C-alpha positions in Angstrom: -16.2 19.1 -12.6 -12.9 17.5 -11.6 -11.3 16.6 -8.3 -9.0 19.4 -7.2 -5.8 18.4 -5.4 -4.3 20.9 -3.0 -1.3 21.4 -0.7 -2.4 24.4 1.4 0.3 26.9 2.2 -0.7 27.0 5.9 0.0 23.3 6.4 3.2 21.3 6.1 4.1 20.1 2.6 3.5 16.3 2.0 6.3 14.0 3.1 6.0 12.1 -0.2 4.5 12.4 -3.7 0.9 12.9 -2.8 -1.6 15.7 -2.1 -2.7 16.8 1.3 -6.3 17.4 0.2 -8.6 16.1 -2.5 -11.6 18.4 -3.0 -14.5 16.4 -4.5 -17.3 18.3 -6.2 -20.7 17.7 -4.7 -22.3 16.3 -7.9 -19.9 13.4 -8.3 -20.8 9.8 -7.4 -18.4 8.7 -4.6 -16.9 5.2 -4.9 -15.6 3.6 -1.7 -13.4 0.8 -3.1 -12.7 -2.2 -0.8 -9.1 -3.2 -0.2 -7.6 -4.7 -3.4 -4.7 -7.1 -3.3 -2.2 -8.0 -6.0 -4.0 -10.7 -7.8 -5.2 -11.1 -11.4 -8.7 -11.9 -12.6 -8.1 -15.6 -12.0 -7.1 -15.1 -8.4 -3.4 -15.7 -8.9 -1.4 -13.6 -6.4 1.9 -12.0 -7.5 5.0 -13.0 -5.5 6.8 -9.7 -4.8 5.3 -6.8 -2.8 6.1 -4.5 -5.7 4.2 -6.7 -8.2 1.3 -7.0 -5.8 1.3 -3.2 -5.5 1.1 -2.8 -9.3 -1.7 -5.3 -9.6 -3.7 -3.8 -6.7 -3.5 -0.4 -8.4 -4.5 -1.9 -11.7 -7.5 -3.6 -10.0 -8.6 -0.2 -8.5 -8.3 1.4 -11.9 -10.4 -1.3 -13.5 -13.1 -0.9 -10.8 -13.2 2.9 -11.3 -13.4 2.3 -15.1 -16.3 -0.1 -14.5 -18.2 2.8 -13.0 -17.5 5.1 -15.9 -14.4 6.8 -14.4 -10.7 7.0 -15.0 -7.6 7.2 -12.9 -8.1 11.0 -12.7 -11.2 10.2 -10.6 -9.2 8.6 -7.8 -9.2 11.0 -4.8 -7.5 9.0 -2.1 -5.7 5.7 -1.6 -4.7 3.9 1.6 -1.9 1.4 1.3 -1.3 -1.3 3.8 2.1 -3.1 3.5 3.9 -5.7 5.5 7.5 -4.8 4.7 9.8 -2.1 3.2 9.4 -2.1 -0.6 11.8 -1.2 -3.4 10.6 2.4 -3.7 11.7 2.9 -7.3 9.3 0.1 -8.4 6.6 1.6 -6.2 7.1 5.0 -7.8 7.0 3.5 -11.3 3.7 1.7 -10.6 2.2 4.9 -9.1 3.3 6.9 -12.1 1.4 4.4 -14.4 -1.8 4.0 -12.4 -2.3 7.2 -10.4 -3.2 10.6 -11.7 -0.8 13.6 -11.5 -1.0 15.5 -9.3 -1.2 12.6 -6.9 -4.3 11.9 -4.8 -4.2 12.1 -1.1 -2.6 9.0 0.4 -1.8 7.1 3.6 0.8 4.3 3.8 0.5 2.1 6.8 2.9 -0.7 7.8 1.1 -3.7 9.3 2.3 -6.9 10.9 0.3 -9.0 8.5 -2.7 -9.1 6.2 -5.5 -11.7 5.9 -3.3 -14.4 4.2 0.5 -14.9 4.7 1.3 -14.5 1.0 -0.5 -11.1 0.8 2.1 -8.3 1.2 0.0 -5.3 0.2 -3.6 -4.2 0.2 -4.9 -0.9 -1.2 -8.3 0.7 -0.6 -9.4 3.8 -2.5 -12.0 6.6 -2.8 -12.9 7.8 -6.2 -15.5 10.3 -7.5 -17.0 9.8 -10.9 -19.5 11.8 -13.0 
């Protein structure tokens, strides 16, 4: 059973490239993934917001894979960013690490994150068999 992504006809269309609803089958194992930042396995943080976004998505994918899933099992992401990104780079990273159709998504601008060099944090929900 796979996650079904829906944009209901009785609700406004999404403002961006994401789905309004992710329907998760009841027999899946739900993963609530803590906020991931743009760092590598050694703790090195990327400099740009866009590179941090790419690494954070990669980290989420690795976590999902550690539980036997794949990027197709990502149902929702919530992105916290501190500044306006270069959207073409964000789209490119999303195309690489998120399934199509896109999971449900929220993007929230914040004044700051837990350390000054952190420009993006992404948390996720995934459902694996």
